[in-house]
C-alpha positions in Angstrom: -55.1 70.4 56.4 -57.4 72.4 54.2 -58.4 75.9 55.2 -60.7 78.0 53.3 -62.1 81.5 53.9 -60.4 84.2 55.8 -58.0 83.9 58.7 -59.3 86.3 61.4 -57.2 87.8 64.2 -58.7 88.3 67.7 -59.2 92.1 67.3 -61.2 91.6 64.2 -63.3 88.7 65.5 -64.6 90.5 68.6 -66.3 93.0 66.4 -67.2 90.5 63.7 -70.2 88.3 63.4 -68.9 85.2 61.6 -71.2 84.2 58.9 -72.0 80.6 59.9 -74.1 80.0 56.8 -71.2 81.0 54.5 -68.9 78.8 56.5 -71.4 75.9 56.2 -71.3 76.4 52.4 -67.5 76.0 52.5 -67.8 73.0 54.7 -70.3 71.4 52.4 -67.9 72.0 49.4 -64.9 70.6 51.3 -66.8 67.6 52.8 -68.3 66.7 49.4 -64.8 65.9 48.1 -64.0 63.7 51.2 -67.2 61.6 51.1 -68.2 58.5 49.2 -71.6 56.8 49.4 -70.1 54.6 52.2 -69.0 57.5 54.4 -70.7 57.7 57.8 -71.2 61.2 59.2 -70.9 61.4 63.0 -71.5 64.8 64.6 -70.3 65.8 68.1 -73.2 67.0 70.2 -74.7 69.5 69.8 -73.2 71.7 67.1 -71.5 68.9 65.2 -74.7 66.8 65.3 -76.6 69.7 63.7 -73.9 69.9 61.0 -74.1 66.1 60.4 -77.8 66.2 60.1 -77.8 69.0 57.5 -74.8 67.6 55.6 -76.4 64.1 55.4 -79.4 65.7 53.6 -77.4 68.2 51.4 -74.9 65.4 50.3 -77.8 63.0 49.5 -76.2 60.3 51.6 -78.4 57.3 52.3 -79.1 56.1 55.9 -78.9 58.3 59.0 -76.1 60.3 60.5 -74.8 59.6 63.9 -74.3 61.8 67.0 -71.6 61.2 69.6 -71.0 62.6 73.1 -67.7 63.2 74.7 -69.1 63.2 78.2 -68.0 59.7 79.3 -64.4 59.9 78.1 -63.5 63.5 79.0 -60.2 63.9 80.9 -61.9 66.6 83.1 -64.9 64.5 84.0 -64.2 64.9 87.7 -64.5 68.7 87.4 -67.4 68.9 85.0 -69.5 65.9 85.9 -71.9 64.3 83.4 -73.1 66.8 80.8 -76.8 67.2 80.2 -76.0 67.2 76.5 -77.0 64.5 74.0 -76.1 60.9 74.1 -74.3 58.8 71.6 -76.5 57.5 68.8 -74.8 55.5 66.0 -77.4 54.0 63.8 -74.9 52.0 61.7 -72.0 49.6 62.2 -68.7 51.4 63.2 -66.5 48.3 62.7 -64.7 48.8 59.4 -66.6 52.0 58.5 -65.3 55.2 56.8 -66.2 57.8 59.5 -66.2 61.6 59.1 -66.5 63.3 62.5 -68.0 66.8 62.4 -67.7 69.6 64.9 -68.5 73.3 65.0 -65.4 74.6 66.7 -62.0 72.9 67.2 -60.0 74.3 70.1 -57.8 72.3 72.4 -58.4 68.9 70.8 -59.6 67.3 74.1 -63.2 66.8 72.9 -62.0 65.1 69.8 -59.8 62.7 71.8 -62.8 61.9 74.0 -65.0 61.3 71.0 -62.6 59.0 69.3 -62.3 57.0 72.6 -66.1 56.8 72.7 -66.3 55.7 69.1 -63.9 52.8 69.6 -66.2 51.5 72.3 -68.6 50.7 69.4 -66.0 49.1 67.1 -62.8 49.9 65.1 -63.5 52.1 62.1 -61.4 51.6 58.9 -60.8 55.4 58.6 -61.6 58.4 60.8 -61.4 62.0 59.6 -62.4 65.3 61.1 -64.1 68.3 59.5 -65.0 71.5 61.4 -66.6 74.9 60.7 -63.9 76.8 62.6 -60.5 76.0 63.9 -59.6 78.5 66.5 -56.1 77.1 67.4 -55.0 76.7 71.0 -54.3 73.0 70.7 -53.3 71.1 73.8 -53.2 67.7 72.0 -51.7 66.8 68.6 -55.1 66.8 66.8 -55.8 68.6 63.5 -58.9 68.8 61.3 -58.7 67.3 57.8 -60.9 70.2 56.7 -61.8 73.5 58.3 -64.0 76.1 56.7 -62.1 78.9 58.5 -59.4 79.6 61.1 -59.9 82.3 63.7 -57.8 83.5 66.6 -59.6 84.3 69.8 -58.2 85.0 73.3 -58.8 82.3 75.9 -61.3 84.7 77.5 -63.7 84.3 74.6 -65.5 81.3 73.2 -67.3 80.7 69.9 -70.8 79.2 70.0 -72.8 77.8 67.1 -76.6 78.3 67.3 -79.3 76.7 65.1 -82.2 79.0 64.4 -85.8 77.9 64.1 -85.5 77.8 60.3 -82.5 75.5 60.5 -79.9 78.2 59.6 -76.7 78.5 61.7 -75.3 81.5 63.4 -72.2 82.1 65.5 -71.8 84.2 68.7 -68.5 85.3 70.3 -69.0 85.0 74.0 -67.0 85.9 77.1 -65.8 82.7 78.7 -65.8 82.6 82.5 -63.0 80.9 84.5 -65.1 77.8 85.4 -65.9 77.0 81.8 -62.2 77.1 80.8 -61.7 73.8 82.5 -63.6 72.0 79.8 -62.2 73.6 76.6 -63.1 71.8 73.4 
């Protein structure tokens, strides 16, 4: 795993506005070394899809990026139901592809597991890697990012949300997480 930037403890993060644009610059730098002209970017809806869209352009990759939803393969589907989030759109062949999955925040690993299951419904990639803006720890499954721009520690009562501003820039917000949303941890 490659971690860049600062490691933040929970007391610091609650008073800190993470600079999502600076973290994006780190992500771009790290992902650039992981990609070839054949790499296919797939972003997890919605934050990861925003990252994939911008990285596709900034890396000068041909073709289109993909977006993927974890909704149909979540292990907590019975509690959460079908999400109103985006649908899976993969405008390229998955079979034999070099795929880089992108997400904004890696937490428990359950979303990544669901996304990998969804991807295999479309074919068997030759290689799958994961890059994230923030790894906040708290894993429930043995899933790790190949690249994370930063690692932060937050209590379970807080969540980190990526937002995309009208001008396309990113920002992060630390939010209180209610009991009902803790069922579907990322």
